[in-house]
C-alpha positions in Angstrom: 37.9 98.0 96.5 38.4 99.3 92.9 40.6 96.3 92.1 38.0 93.9 93.5 35.3 95.5 91.4 37.4 95.4 88.3 38.2 91.7 88.9 34.6 90.8 89.5 33.6 92.8 86.4 36.1 91.0 84.3 34.9 87.6 85.5 31.3 88.6 84.9 31.9 89.8 81.4 33.9 86.6 80.5 31.4 84.3 82.2 28.2 85.9 81.0 29.7 86.5 77.5 30.6 82.8 77.2 27.1 81.8 78.3 25.4 84.1 76.0 27.6 83.2 73.0 27.2 79.5 73.7 23.5 79.8 74.1 23.2 81.7 70.8 25.4 79.3 68.9 23.3 76.5 70.2 20.3 78.0 68.6 18.8 79.8 71.6 17.8 83.4 71.9 18.9 85.6 74.7 16.9 88.7 75.4 18.6 91.9 76.6 16.9 91.5 79.9 18.1 87.9 80.4 21.6 89.0 79.3 21.6 91.8 81.9 20.3 89.5 84.6 23.0 87.0 83.7 25.7 89.6 83.9 24.4 90.7 87.3 24.3 87.1 88.5 27.9 86.5 87.4 29.1 89.8 89.0 27.4 89.2 92.3 28.7 85.6 92.4 32.3 86.7 91.7 32.4 89.7 94.0 32.9 87.8 97.3 35.6 85.7 95.7 37.8 88.7 94.9 39.0 89.3 98.4 42.2 87.4 97.7 44.0 85.5 94.9 42.2 82.4 93.7 43.6 79.3 92.1 42.5 77.3 89.1 40.3 75.0 91.2 38.3 77.8 92.9 37.9 79.7 89.6 36.7 76.5 87.9 34.1 75.7 90.5 32.8 79.3 90.6 32.7 79.4 86.8 30.9 76.0 86.6 28.3 77.1 89.1 27.6 80.4 87.4 27.4 78.6 84.0 24.7 76.3 85.4 22.8 79.2 86.8 23.1 81.1 83.5 22.0 78.0 81.5 18.9 77.7 83.7 18.2 81.5 83.5 18.5 81.5 79.7 16.4 78.3 79.3 13.7 79.8 81.6 13.8 83.1 79.8 13.4 81.3 76.4 10.4 79.4 77.7 8.7 82.6 78.6 9.3 84.1 75.1 6.9 83.4 72.3 7.8 80.4 70.2 8.1 82.4 67.0 10.9 84.5 68.5 12.9 81.7 70.1 13.1 79.3 67.2 14.4 75.7 67.7 16.9 75.1 70.5 19.4 72.2 70.6 17.8 70.6 73.7 14.1 70.4 74.5 13.7 70.6 78.3 15.6 71.5 81.3 18.3 68.8 81.2 20.9 69.3 78.4 21.9 66.6 76.0 25.4 65.0 76.0 26.7 67.3 73.3 25.7 70.4 75.2 27.1 69.0 78.5 30.4 68.3 76.9 30.4 71.8 75.3 29.7 73.4 78.7 32.5 71.4 80.4 35.0 72.3 77.8 34.0 76.0 77.8 34.2 76.1 81.6 37.6 74.4 81.8 39.3 76.4 79.1 37.8 79.7 80.4 38.8 78.8 84.0 42.4 78.2 82.8 42.4 81.5 81.0 41.1 83.4 83.9 43.4 81.6 86.3 46.4 82.6 84.3 45.2 86.2 84.2 44.7 86.1 88.0 48.2 84.8 88.5 49.7 87.4 86.2 47.8 90.2 88.0 48.9 89.1 91.4 52.5 88.7 90.2 52.5 92.3 88.9 51.0 93.6 92.1 53.7 91.8 94.2 56.5 93.2 92.1 55.0 96.7 92.3 54.7 96.5 96.1 58.3 95.3 96.4 59.5 98.2 94.2 57.5 100.8 96.1 58.9 99.5 99.4 62.5 99.5 98.1 62.0 103.1 97.0 60.6 104.1 100.3 63.4 102.4 102.2 66.2 103.7 100.0 64.9 107.2 99.8 64.7 107.8 103.6 67.1 110.6 104.5 70.2 109.3 106.3 71.3 111.4 109.3 74.7 113.0 108.4 77.1 114.0 111.1 77.4 117.8 111.6 80.3 119.5 110.0 83.2 120.1 112.3 84.1 123.5 113.5 87.6 123.4 112.2 86.5 123.1 108.6 87.6 119.6 108.2 85.5 117.8 105.7 85.8 114.3 104.6 87.2 113.9 101.1 85.0 113.4 98.1 83.4 110.1 97.6 85.2 107.6 95.5 83.4 107.2 92.3 82.9 103.7 91.0 81.5 102.5 87.8 78.1 100.9 88.0 79.4 98.1 85.8 82.1 97.2 88.3 80.0 97.3 91.4 79.8 93.6 91.8 83.3 92.7 90.6 85.5 91.0 93.2 89.2 91.2 93.1 91.3 88.1 93.2 89.3 86.0 90.8 92.3 84.3 89.4 93.1 80.6 90.2 94.9 80.0 93.4 98.6 80.5 93.4 100.7 77.4 93.3 103.5 77.5 95.7 106.8 77.4 94.0 109.3 74.8 95.2 112.1 76.4 97.2 115.5 75.1 96.8 
C-alpha cells in the first residue's frame, strides 16, 4: 500500500505542478486553496490506477483527463477571485484558444512519456529485486547432510575451484583431424 500511495503522490505532484505552472505562465493566478484542491483531485484520480503497472497509453489518458479537470478548476477559481487579483488571462471564457490547447497537449504528452519511463524503471527494479530475494531464499535453505558414519569415515575435503574457471569447459580446441595410417 505504501508503494501505491507513493506512486499516486508522485503522479499528483507532477500533474498538479504542471497544471499550476502552466496556468501561472499563461497569466492566470492559482490560489493556495485551488492548488490544494488540484493536488487532491490528481491524487484521488491516480490512486485507483496504482494497483498494477500502467503503460504509456493509460498514463496519457489519465493525465489528460486530470489536466482538463485542473484547467476547469483553476478557471472556475479565477472567476470567483476579484478581477484586481487575477489580472488578464490568456483566454477569456471556458474554452481555451488554439495556443493553449496545443500547449496542454504537448505538456500532457511529454509528461506522460516521462511518467511512463519512470513507471517502467520502477517495475523493472522491483522485478529484479524480487528475483534476487527469491534466489537468496532458495540458495540459503539448509541442505540435509547425511549423518557421519560410526567408523569415523569422512568424505575428503571439497575440491576448491576458482570462481573464474567455474564456466570453463575442457576440450575447447578444434576437432582432431585423423592422421592417415599407412
